[in-house]
Each structure stands twice: as C-alpha cells, then as structure tokens.
C-alpha positions as CSV (number, residue, x, y, z in Angstrom):
1,M,-37.2,-20.7,-26.1
2,I,-33.5,-21.8,-24.6
3,Q,-31.9,-20.4,-27.2
4,A,-33.3,-17.0,-26.8
5,G,-33.3,-17.2,-23.6
6,L,-29.5,-18.1,-23.9
7,S,-28.4,-16.2,-26.6
8,P,-30.9,-14.3,-29.0
9,I,-28.3,-12.5,-30.9
10,P,-25.8,-15.0,-32.4
11,F,-29.2,-17.3,-32.7
12,V,-30.6,-14.8,-35.1
13,I,-27.1,-14.0,-36.6
14,N,-26.5,-17.6,-37.1
15,H,-30.1,-18.6,-38.6
16,N,-29.7,-15.4,-41.1
17,T,-26.0,-16.2,-42.5
18,H,-26.2,-19.8,-41.4
19,Q,-23.2,-19.6,-40.5
20,L,-21.1,-21.1,-37.3
21,E,-19.6,-18.4,-36.4
22,Y,-20.5,-17.1,-33.0
23,G,-22.9,-19.4,-31.8
24,T,-22.0,-22.7,-32.6
25,T,-23.6,-24.7,-29.7
26,I,-26.3,-22.5,-30.1
27,F,-26.9,-23.5,-33.3
28,T,-26.4,-26.9,-33.0
29,L,-28.9,-27.2,-29.9
30,E,-31.7,-25.3,-32.3
31,T,-31.1,-27.6,-34.9
32,N,-31.7,-30.4,-32.8
33,L,-35.0,-29.1,-31.4
34,L,-36.4,-28.3,-34.5
35,G,-35.4,-31.9,-35.4
C-alpha cells in the first residue's frame, strides 16, 4: 500500500473522519486506487 508507506497516520485519520484536513492528496490517491 503506497498510502500506508507515505503517511499511515493521516490516512487513518482521513479514513475515519472522512475529512480532507491533513492528507488531502493521500485521501485522493486512496480513493482512486480503490476505484
């Protein structure tokens, strides 16, 4: 998982709160990867 390698903490925070605050780019990449 590239997201986990880049920033695991912001990824988890964004995934739980569903808010683009800390890892906006990470969230976008994760969404694109999941499709």
